[in-house]
Backbone bond lengths (Angstrom), bond angles and torsions (degrees), N, CA, C in turn:
res aa  C-N    CA-C-N  psi(-1)  N-CA   C-N-CA  omega(-1)  CA-C   N-CA-C  phi
1 M - - - 1.437 - - 1.516 111.79 -
2 E 1.232 114.37 -6.58 1.457 119.24 -177.98 1.498 110.79 -65.37
3 L 1.270 116.97 -30.08 1.441 119.62 -179.48 1.536 111.06 -69.01
4 V 1.263 115.10 -31.16 1.467 120.31 -177.78 1.539 109.77 -85.15
5 T 1.255 122.00 -36.84 1.459 125.42 -175.92 1.541 107.68 -97.37
6 P 1.310 117.44 121.95 1.461 120.83 -179.24 1.527 109.09 -79.74
7 G 1.270 114.40 160.46 1.444 118.52 177.07 1.522 113.74 -83.19
8 I 1.342 116.20 165.02 1.427 123.29 -176.45 1.509 110.14 -65.85
9 G 1.254 119.27 -41.44 1.440 123.79 -178.48 1.548 110.09 -62.79
10 L 1.345 112.63 -41.27 1.454 116.45 -179.83 1.537 110.69 -65.87
11 L 1.310 115.61 -41.27 1.463 121.42 178.69 1.522 110.09 -62.70
12 F 1.342 118.49 -40.79 1.460 123.18 178.79 1.508 109.35 -59.85
13 W 1.326 115.68 -52.20 1.456 120.13 -173.53 1.541 110.47 -68.20
14 Q 1.300 115.41 -36.32 1.486 118.62 176.56 1.539 108.50 -63.22
15 T 1.267 118.28 -41.32 1.476 121.03 -178.83 1.546 108.51 -67.55
16 V 1.284 118.99 -42.40 1.432 120.88 179.34 1.501 111.01 -64.76
17 T 1.313 117.50 -42.34 1.460 123.75 178.14 1.520 110.08 -62.38
18 F 1.324 114.04 -42.60 1.469 119.88 -179.64 1.518 109.86 -64.15
19 L 1.292 118.75 -42.65 1.460 121.55 179.01 1.496 112.76 -65.90
20 I 1.392 116.63 -40.11 1.441 119.62 176.38 1.525 112.50 -62.40
21 V 1.318 114.81 -45.24 1.453 121.45 178.42 1.539 110.08 -62.60
22 L 1.355 115.34 -39.72 1.426 121.95 179.31 1.552 110.41 -64.88
23 F 1.345 114.56 -39.66 1.481 118.26 179.60 1.498 111.20 -70.42
24 L 1.312 117.06 -42.07 1.498 122.01 177.76 1.561 110.95 -63.11
25 L 1.311 114.59 -44.01 1.458 117.61 178.01 1.529 111.09 -64.25
26 A 1.317 115.91 -41.48 1.447 119.13 179.43 1.518 110.91 -65.66
27 K 1.332 118.12 -36.54 1.403 123.76 -174.85 1.577 109.50 -77.37
28 F 1.311 117.03 -43.40 1.444 118.33 -170.13 1.552 114.32 -112.68
29 A 1.280 119.49 -30.22 1.464 120.61 -171.83 1.548 112.97 -101.50
30 W 1.351 116.56 -45.70 1.430 119.49 -174.55 1.538 114.84 -64.03
31 K 1.335 115.53 -37.73 1.454 115.70 179.01 1.527 111.41 -66.38
32 P 1.336 120.87 -43.78 1.474 118.93 176.15 1.550 110.80 -66.24
33 I 1.350 117.34 -38.71 1.421 120.51 177.99 1.530 110.11 -62.25
34 M 1.320 116.50 -47.09 1.459 121.63 -178.23 1.530 108.95 -66.80
35 R 1.323 117.59 -39.36 1.448 122.08 178.83 1.548 108.05 -64.16
36 A 1.305 118.01 -44.20 1.480 122.24 179.78 1.542 108.55 -63.78
37 L 1.324 116.74 -41.88 1.499 119.57 176.46 1.518 110.35 -63.05
38 H 1.309 115.07 -44.37 1.476 118.47 -179.04 1.526 109.87 -65.80
39 D 1.362 117.64 -41.86 1.491 120.00 178.36 1.569 108.34 -65.46
40 R 1.265 118.09 -39.35 1.514 121.23 179.48 1.516 107.71 -64.90
41 E 1.349 117.57 -43.70 1.450 120.29 -179.70 1.560 109.87 -64.68
42 T 1.311 116.69 -40.93 1.487 120.87 176.92 1.510 110.52 -62.36
43 S 1.350 116.75 -46.14 1.485 120.43 -177.66 1.551 109.65 -65.14
44 I 1.333 116.54 -37.25 1.464 119.87 176.01 1.503 112.35 -63.98
45 E 1.352 114.90 -42.93 1.470 118.44 178.48 1.517 109.58 -66.03
46 N 1.319 117.47 -42.56 1.476 119.80 178.51 1.561 110.17 -62.26
47 A 1.309 116.04 -41.37 1.477 119.88 178.25 1.522 109.72 -62.63
48 L 1.304 115.42 -44.58 1.504 118.04 178.37 1.521 112.31 -62.69
49 S 1.331 115.87 -42.73 1.458 116.96 178.28 1.507 112.18 -67.25
50 A 1.347 116.94 -37.71 1.436 119.71 176.94 1.534 109.73 -66.26
51 A 1.321 118.33 -39.27 1.477 120.19 175.79 1.529 110.79 -63.82
52 E 1.347 116.61 -38.11 1.445 118.54 179.03 1.576 110.27 -67.57
53 K 1.317 114.78 -40.63 1.488 118.50 177.50 1.525 107.93 -63.98
54 A 1.327 119.51 -42.68 1.435 121.58 -177.47 1.548 108.25 -65.76
55 K 1.333 116.97 -37.09 1.454 120.56 179.42 1.548 108.25 -65.42
56 L 1.335 116.04 -44.76 1.476 117.73 178.84 1.516 111.71 -63.33
57 E 1.349 114.09 -39.94 1.419 118.19 -179.48 1.539 112.55 -66.28
58 M 1.340 114.98 -38.50 1.486 119.90 174.79 1.504 110.87 -64.21
59 Q 1.315 118.56 -38.37 1.475 120.96 178.90 1.567 107.36 -66.61
60 S 1.322 115.05 -40.83 1.443 117.52 -179.88 1.521 111.55 -64.94
61 L 1.378 114.88 -42.52 1.485 118.08 177.54 1.544 112.41 -64.98
62 K 1.331 113.77 -38.79 1.460 118.08 176.65 1.527 111.25 -61.18
63 A 1.324 115.64 -46.50 1.461 121.65 177.16 1.571 110.43 -57.86
64 D 1.341 114.34 -46.29 1.445 120.13 179.98 1.543 110.24 -61.44
65 N 1.348 115.02 -43.97 1.467 118.65 177.49 1.499 113.13 -61.18
66 E 1.318 115.32 -43.74 1.467 117.96 177.84 1.531 111.25 -66.46
67 K 1.275 117.72 -34.69 1.492 121.59 175.51 1.522 109.31 -62.67
68 L 1.373 115.47 -48.03 1.492 120.91 178.61 1.495 111.88 -59.47
69 L 1.354 114.45 -42.28 1.498 119.20 179.58 1.524 109.30 -64.36
70 A 1.302 118.16 -42.24 1.439 120.93 179.81 1.530 110.31 -64.80
71 E 1.310 117.66 -41.56 1.455 120.60 177.99 1.549 111.22 -65.73
72 A 1.357 116.45 -38.19 1.453 122.40 178.20 1.552 109.60 -64.91
73 R 1.331 115.26 -41.47 1.480 117.99 179.32 1.566 110.00 -65.36
74 L 1.353 113.78 -41.22 1.488 116.49 179.58 1.514 109.08 -63.73
75 E 1.325 118.29 -42.86 1.425 120.77 178.99 1.520 113.35 -63.69
76 R 1.340 115.59 -40.26 1.464 121.19 176.37 1.533 109.07 -62.28
77 D 1.359 118.05 -46.83 1.428 120.61 178.34 1.548 112.49 -60.20
78 K 1.308 115.19 -39.81 1.456 120.45 -179.02 1.553 107.33 -67.23
79 I 1.296 118.47 -45.62 1.488 120.46 177.76 1.509 112.04 -61.88
80 L 1.298 117.27 -42.70 1.467 120.07 176.93 1.521 112.62 -63.64
81 K 1.315 115.89 -38.22 1.486 119.68 179.11 1.508 109.98 -68.41
82 E 1.359 118.55 -42.31 1.429 121.79 176.11 1.524 111.35 -62.50
83 A 1.314 117.40 -43.00 1.462 120.56 179.82 1.517 111.46 -64.07
84 T 1.357 116.67 -41.15 1.438 120.30 175.96 1.501 112.26 -62.81
85 E 1.333 116.37 -44.98 1.444 119.30 176.97 1.502 112.38 -61.32
86 A 1.312 117.47 -41.43 1.457 121.99 -179.30 1.534 108.00 -64.34
87 G 1.319 116.67 -45.62 1.473 120.63 177.91 1.526 111.70 -59.22
88 N 1.353 115.18 -46.42 1.431 117.88 178.34 1.551 112.97 -61.87
89 S 1.313 113.73 -39.12 1.454 119.42 178.02 1.530 109.83 -63.42
90 I 1.299 118.36 -44.37 1.443 121.44 179.41 1.540 110.00 -61.90
91 V 1.332 115.12 -46.92 1.462 118.26 179.92 1.517 111.07 -61.85
92 E 1.340 115.89 -40.81 1.483 119.20 178.32 1.482 113.13 -63.42
93 T 1.357 115.11 -41.26 1.457 121.00 179.66 1.533 108.90 -65.84
94 A 1.297 118.16 -44.31 1.457 120.92 178.65 1.538 110.72 -62.77
95 K 1.335 115.70 -40.60 1.423 118.15 179.93 1.543 111.75 -65.40
96 Q 1.320 113.59 -42.91 1.503 119.59 177.05 1.516 110.02 -59.64
97 K 1.339 119.60 -44.88 1.444 122.84 -179.82 1.510 110.76 -65.28
98 A 1.361 115.50 -39.02 1.475 118.10 178.24 1.519 111.27 -65.15
99 D 1.345 114.44 -39.90 1.501 117.23 177.22 1.458 111.29 -63.79
100 E 1.343 118.59 -43.70 1.469 121.88 179.07 1.529 110.62 -62.75
101 E 1.317 116.39 -44.78 1.477 120.50 179.40 1.519 110.33 -63.47
102 G 1.345 117.02 -41.36 1.478 119.49 177.79 1.542 110.65 -63.77
103 A 1.339 116.01 -43.65 1.456 118.29 178.01 1.552 111.36 -63.27
104 R 1.298 116.27 -39.67 1.479 119.74 178.08 1.532 110.59 -63.90
105 M 1.320 116.21 -42.32 1.475 121.28 -178.78 1.546 109.64 -66.38
106 I 1.378 117.57 -39.55 1.422 120.42 176.71 1.519 111.83 -64.22
107 T 1.330 115.46 -43.19 1.479 120.40 177.42 1.517 110.85 -59.92
108 N 1.304 115.44 -46.33 1.480 121.27 178.93 1.531 111.27 -61.71
109 A 1.331 116.58 -41.60 1.497 120.36 179.98 1.495 108.49 -67.00
110 R 1.347 120.87 -41.01 1.455 123.80 178.34 1.552 110.68 -62.05
111 E 1.329 114.84 -42.52 1.477 118.83 178.25 1.484 108.90 -64.17
112 A 1.324 119.02 -44.71 1.496 121.04 179.97 1.531 110.81 -62.71
113 I 1.336 116.42 -40.66 1.447 119.77 178.79 1.547 109.86 -63.29
114 E 1.324 115.54 -45.81 1.455 120.85 178.71 1.561 111.22 -59.37
115 N 1.316 115.83 -44.78 1.468 121.29 176.83 1.528 111.36 -59.79
116 E 1.329 115.40 -47.62 1.488 119.16 -179.86 1.541 108.99 -63.29
117 K 1.331 116.96 -40.09 1.480 119.16 178.79 1.538 109.99 -61.20
118 R 1.343 116.99 -46.57 1.436 120.14 179.94 1.523 111.41 -61.55
119 A 1.361 115.87 -40.24 1.455 120.05 -179.71 1.525 109.23 -67.09
120 A 1.348 117.13 -39.21 1.483 118.57 179.16 1.494 110.36 -65.02
121 I 1.342 116.14 -44.92 1.464 119.92 -179.98 1.530 111.06 -61.75
122 T 1.340 116.09 -41.66 1.457 119.77 179.87 1.556 108.84 -64.01
123 E 1.339 114.73 -41.83 1.441 117.92 -179.83 1.559 111.54 -64.70
124 V 1.320 116.48 -41.30 1.479 120.59 178.36 1.554 108.93 -63.56
125 K 1.304 117.08 -40.52 1.459 120.17 178.35 1.500 110.28 -64.82
126 N 1.337 117.33 -44.81 1.458 120.54 176.71 1.505 112.22 -58.96
127 M 1.324 114.59 -44.70 1.463 121.17 179.35 1.539 111.25 -60.85
128 A 1.340 112.58 -46.46 1.508 117.93 178.59 1.509 110.03 -62.12
129 A 1.291 118.21 -39.48 1.432 122.23 -179.50 1.535 109.42 -66.40
130 T 1.296 115.43 -45.49 1.486 119.63 178.15 1.500 110.94 -61.44
131 L 1.370 116.64 -45.70 1.457 118.69 179.72 1.566 110.89 -64.99
132 S 1.290 115.21 -36.41 1.422 118.06 -179.88 1.520 111.18 -66.21
133 L 1.346 115.15 -38.01 1.453 120.64 176.85 1.536 111.33 -66.49
134 E 1.322 114.51 -41.96 1.460 117.24 177.11 1.522 113.94 -62.22
135 I 1.333 112.50 -45.30 1.481 117.93 179.75 1.565 109.79 -63.66
136 A 1.322 115.23 -41.12 1.453 117.12 179.15 1.530 111.10 -66.41
137 E 1.334 117.28 -35.55 1.440 120.86 178.24 1.487 111.84 -66.20
138 Q 1.342 116.89 -43.04 1.419 118.17 -178.15 1.531 111.87 -73.85
139 I 1.284 115.53 -32.04 1.476 118.42 174.47 1.531 109.88 -61.87
140 L 1.312 114.83 -45.02 1.434 119.53 -179.04 1.546 112.72 -63.42
141 R 1.281 117.79 -30.64 1.425 121.93 179.55 1.523 110.76 -69.38
142 R 1.331 116.84 -38.01 1.474 117.74 178.13 1.519 109.40 -75.26
143 E 1.153 110.58 -179.59 1.480 115.50 -178.19 1.485 109.69 -70.68
144 L 1.230 114.31 127.55 1.418 120.18 -176.70 1.529 111.42 -91.85
145 S 1.257 118.37 -11.22 1.426 121.52 179.89 1.508 113.08 -77.97
146 D 1.288 118.31 -32.13 1.440 121.35 -176.36 1.567 106.89 -89.19
147 K 1.341 112.38 112.97 1.441 119.75 -179.01 1.506 113.51 -69.94
148 N 1.317 119.48 -38.16 1.475 122.27 177.14 1.461 110.74 -63.92
149 A 1.344 118.64 -40.21 1.439 121.08 179.70 1.522 111.43 -64.01
150 Q 1.377 116.10 -39.06 1.460 120.63 177.79 1.527 110.92 -61.92
151 Q 1.324 115.85 -46.36 1.507 117.95 -179.27 1.486 110.98 -66.66
152 A 1.305 119.89 -40.19 1.485 121.88 177.70 1.496 110.87 -61.54
153 L 1.347 116.17 -41.37 1.433 120.24 177.78 1.525 112.96 -64.30
154 A 1.338 116.36 -42.70 1.503 119.32 176.83 1.516 111.05 -62.43
155 Q 1.344 116.90 -39.66 1.473 120.41 178.81 1.537 110.14 -63.83
156 D 1.288 117.05 -40.40 1.478 121.81 179.99 1.508 110.93 -61.50
157 Y 1.341 114.11 -44.96 1.474 119.49 -178.94 1.538 111.08 -66.11
158 I 1.301 114.72 -39.35 1.462 118.91 179.41 1.546 111.27 -63.01
159 R 1.304 118.07 -38.97 1.406 122.01 177.68 1.528 112.10 -67.77
160 E 1.312 115.03 -34.13 1.447 118.81 -178.78 1.547 110.88 -72.04
161 V 1.255 114.23 -36.36 1.471 118.29 -176.96 1.539 109.02 -82.52
162 T 1.317 116.91 119.57 1.451 120.24 175.98 1.528 107.82 -120.86
163 L 1.257 115.10 124.01 1.488 121.02 -179.13 1.533 106.71 -100.22
164 N 1.281 113.92 125.05 1.505 118.86 178.61 1.484 107.98 -93.89
């Protein structure tokens, strides 16, 4: 059993060696190790806070972008509406001017037709008066005493005159 149970001297020296190693590690290794761990923990916390800030900033930028897009869409819709209204106004104005011009042309045409009609009637009246005078003149030239001759003469003139 001696192989399994260590001696008291061995245990003493192992304890002393352990304490020396523990002291040396505490003096020279643990402080740098603990400082490195603390620095690493601090850098991780800083990185996490920076990531959180970046995340918040990205959300803010995204919200700003969406706001700008919404404003741009509203502006586009407003411009399209104004353009449509302007186009409709131009079309309406052109239609109104065309209607007025058409009405004016119809009025002018009616006046011209009426003037031509009056001129034609006046011309027909003048022609009828002239023909009447010619017939009367020729009748007077013939013998006015013979009634049959006067009627025959009037019938001849009526046949000669054709009014279109």
